[in-house]
TORFI-983045 format. One record per residue (C-alpha): residue number from 0; residue in three letters; x, y, z. Coordinates in Angstrom, 1 decimal. Example, Ala and Ser with C-alpha at 12.3 -4.5 7.8 and 13.67 -1.06 7.14 Angstrom:
SITE  doza  sekol      c1      c2      c3
SITE     0    Ala    12.3    -4.5     7.8
SITE     1    Ser    13.7    -1.1     7.1
This chain:
SITE  doza  sekol      c1      c2      c3
SITE     0    Unk    57.4    11.4    16.9
SITE     1    Unk    53.8    12.5    16.6
SITE     2    Unk    51.9    14.4    19.1
SITE     3    Unk    48.7    12.8    20.4
SITE     4    Unk    46.1    14.5    22.5
SITE     5    Unk    45.3    13.0    25.8
SITE     6    Unk    41.7    14.1    25.7
SITE     7    Unk    39.0    12.0    24.0
SITE     8    Unk    38.8    14.1    20.9
SITE     9    Unk    38.9    17.7    19.6
SITE    10    Unk    37.9    20.4    22.0
SITE    11    Unk    34.7    22.1    21.1
SITE    12    Unk    34.7    25.8    21.3
SITE    13    Unk    31.6    27.4    22.6
SITE    14    Unk    30.5    30.4    20.6
SITE    15    Unk    27.2    32.1    20.4
SITE    16    Unk    26.3    30.2    17.3
SITE    17    Unk    27.1    26.9    19.0
SITE    18    Unk    24.3    27.3    21.5
SITE    19    Unk    21.7    24.5    21.5
SITE    20    Unk    18.8    25.3    19.2
SITE    21    Unk    15.5    26.1    20.8
SITE    22    Unk    13.3    23.0    21.2
SITE    23    Unk    10.9    22.3    18.3
SITE    24    Unk    13.2    23.7    15.6
SITE    25    Unk    14.5    21.5    12.8
SITE    26    Unk    18.2    21.6    11.9
SITE    27    Unk    19.6    20.4     8.7
SITE    28    Unk    22.2    17.7     9.0
SITE    29    Unk    24.7    16.9     6.4
SITE    30    Unk    24.7    13.5     4.8
SITE    31    Unk    27.8    11.5     5.4
SITE    32    Unk    29.0     8.4     3.8
SITE    33    Unk    29.2     7.2     0.2
SITE    34    Unk    25.6     8.1    -0.6
SITE    35    Unk    26.3    11.8     0.2
SITE    36    Unk    27.4    12.6    -3.3
SITE    37    Unk    24.8    10.5    -5.1
SITE    38    Unk    22.4    12.6    -7.3
SITE    39    Unk    18.8    13.0    -6.1
SITE    40    Unk    16.4    10.7    -7.8
SITE    41    Unk    14.5    12.4   -10.6
SITE    42    Unk    10.8    12.7   -10.6
SITE    43    Unk     9.3     9.9   -12.6
SITE    44    Unk     6.0    10.7   -14.4
SITE    45    Unk     3.0     8.6   -13.5
SITE    46    Unk     1.6     8.7   -17.0
SITE    47    Unk     3.1     7.6   -20.2
SITE    48    Unk     4.3    10.6   -22.2
SITE    49    Unk     5.8     8.9   -25.2
SITE    50    Unk     4.6     5.9   -27.3
SITE    51    Unk     5.8     2.5   -26.5
SITE    52    Unk     6.0     1.1   -30.1
SITE    53    Unk     8.5     2.3   -32.7
SITE    54    Unk     6.9     4.2   -35.6
SITE    55    Unk     3.9     5.5   -33.6
SITE    56    Unk     5.0     9.1   -34.2
SITE    57    Unk     5.7     8.6   -37.9
SITE    58    Unk     2.4     6.9   -38.7
SITE    59    Unk     0.0     8.6   -41.0
SITE    60    Unk    -3.3     9.8   -39.6
SITE    61    Unk    -5.1     7.1   -41.7
SITE    62    Unk    -3.0     4.4   -39.9
SITE    63    Unk    -3.6     6.0   -36.5
SITE    64    Unk    -7.4     6.1   -37.1
SITE    65    Unk    -7.4     2.5   -38.2
SITE    66    Unk    -5.6     1.5   -35.0
SITE    67    Unk    -8.0     3.5   -32.9
SITE    68    Unk   -10.9     1.8   -34.7
SITE    69    Unk    -9.5    -1.6   -33.9
SITE    70    Unk    -8.9    -0.6   -30.3
SITE    71    Unk   -12.4     0.8   -30.0
SITE    72    Unk   -14.0    -2.3   -31.6
SITE    73    Unk   -12.3    -4.4   -29.0
SITE    74    Unk   -13.3    -2.1   -26.1
SITE    75    Unk   -16.9    -1.7   -27.2
SITE    76    Unk   -17.2    -5.4   -27.7
SITE    77    Unk   -16.2    -5.9   -24.1
SITE    78    Unk   -18.9    -3.5   -23.0
SITE    79    Unk   -17.6     0.0   -22.6
SITE    80    Unk   -19.8     2.5   -20.7
SITE    81    Unk   -19.5     5.2   -23.3
SITE    82    Unk   -21.1     5.3   -26.7
SITE    83    Unk   -18.9     4.9   -29.8
SITE    84    Unk   -19.1     8.6   -30.8
SITE    85    Unk   -18.2     9.9   -27.4
SITE    86    Unk   -15.4     7.4   -27.0
SITE    87    Unk   -14.1     8.1   -30.5
SITE    88    Unk   -14.0    11.9   -29.9
SITE    89    Unk   -12.2    11.3   -26.6
SITE    90    Unk    -9.6     9.1   -28.2
SITE    91    Unk    -9.1    11.4   -31.2
SITE    92    Unk    -8.5    14.3   -28.9
SITE    93    Unk    -6.0    12.3   -26.9
SITE    94    Unk    -4.2    11.3   -30.1
SITE    95    Unk    -4.3    14.9   -31.4
SITE    96    Unk    -6.1    14.0   -34.6
SITE    97    Unk    -8.6    16.5   -36.0
SITE    98    Unk   -11.6    15.2   -37.9
SITE    99    Unk   -14.8    16.9   -38.9
SITE   100    Unk   -18.1    16.0   -37.4
SITE   101    Unk   -19.3    14.1   -40.5
SITE   102    Unk   -16.3    11.9   -40.5
SITE   103    Unk   -16.6    11.2   -36.7
SITE   104    Unk   -20.3    10.3   -37.2
SITE   105    Unk   -19.4     8.0   -40.1
SITE   106    Unk   -16.7     6.2   -38.1
SITE   107    Unk   -19.0     5.9   -35.1
SITE   108    Unk   -21.8     4.4   -37.3
SITE   109    Unk   -19.3     1.8   -38.5
SITE   110    Unk   -19.0     0.6   -34.9
SITE   111    Unk   -22.8     0.3   -34.5
SITE   112    Unk   -22.7    -3.5   -34.4
SITE   113    Unk   -20.5    -3.6   -31.2
SITE   114    Unk   -21.8    -0.4   -29.5
SITE   115    Unk   -23.7    -1.9   -26.6
SITE   116    Unk   -24.3     1.5   -24.8
SITE   117    Unk   -26.0     2.9   -28.0
SITE   118    Unk   -28.1    -0.2   -28.5
SITE   119    Unk   -29.3    -0.1   -24.8
SITE   120    Unk   -30.1     3.6   -25.2
SITE   121    Unk   -32.1     3.1   -28.4
SITE   122    Unk   -34.0     0.2   -26.8
SITE   123    Unk   -34.8     2.3   -23.8
SITE   124    Unk   -36.0     5.2   -26.0
SITE   125    Unk   -38.2     2.9   -28.0
SITE   126    Unk   -39.8     1.5   -24.8
SITE   127    Unk   -40.4     5.0   -23.5
SITE   128    Unk   -41.9     6.1   -26.8
SITE   129    Unk   -44.2     3.0   -26.8
SITE   130    Unk   -45.3     3.7   -23.2
SITE   131    Unk   -46.1     7.3   -23.9
SITE   132    Unk   -48.0     6.3   -27.0
SITE   133    Unk   -50.0     3.8   -24.9
SITE   134    Unk   -50.7     6.4   -22.2
SITE   135    Unk   -51.9     8.9   -24.8
SITE   136    Unk   -54.2     6.4   -26.5
SITE   137    Unk   -55.5     5.2   -23.1
SITE   138    Unk   -56.3     8.9   -22.1
SITE   139    Unk   -58.1     9.5   -25.4
SITE   140    Unk   -60.1     6.3   -25.1
SITE   141    Unk   -61.1     6.9   -21.5
SITE   142    Unk   -63.1    10.1   -22.2
SITE   143    Unk   -64.3     9.9   -25.9
SITE   144    Unk   -67.4    12.2   -25.5
SITE   145    Unk   -66.4    14.4   -22.6
SITE   146    Unk   -65.6    18.0   -23.2
SITE   147    Unk   -63.5    20.1   -21.0
SITE   148    Unk   -65.7    22.5   -18.9
SITE   149    Unk   -65.2    26.2   -19.2
SITE   150    Unk   -65.7    28.2   -16.1
């Protein structure tokens, strides 16, 4: 025969530690159920840390640069806001490829036909130079015989 309590459950003993916590304090509760022993989810990075394609790490620098040039030709053809040289330096830095300045300038020059930002800058500089030349010629024609007065 088993003994069964006639009360509704175990009797809680009142100790000093069992007193109700002061209002406004947060108490930790233990998780119960099958999820209690599950590991906490790990932090997933928001950026890609490793390459997606196989062989990207074992590729030679020459192959990496060729891939970067193809990628940049596509991006610049679509109208990227950076000029080719600045974009190339940024991508080389992200790829951890070191090139000297002459090589970077040569590669950027090879992208000249698709570099819209550079073309717009050169057109703007040519217009400004023409306007300043016109202003200088107009100023020299406006006063051909006048001399500055010395006081």
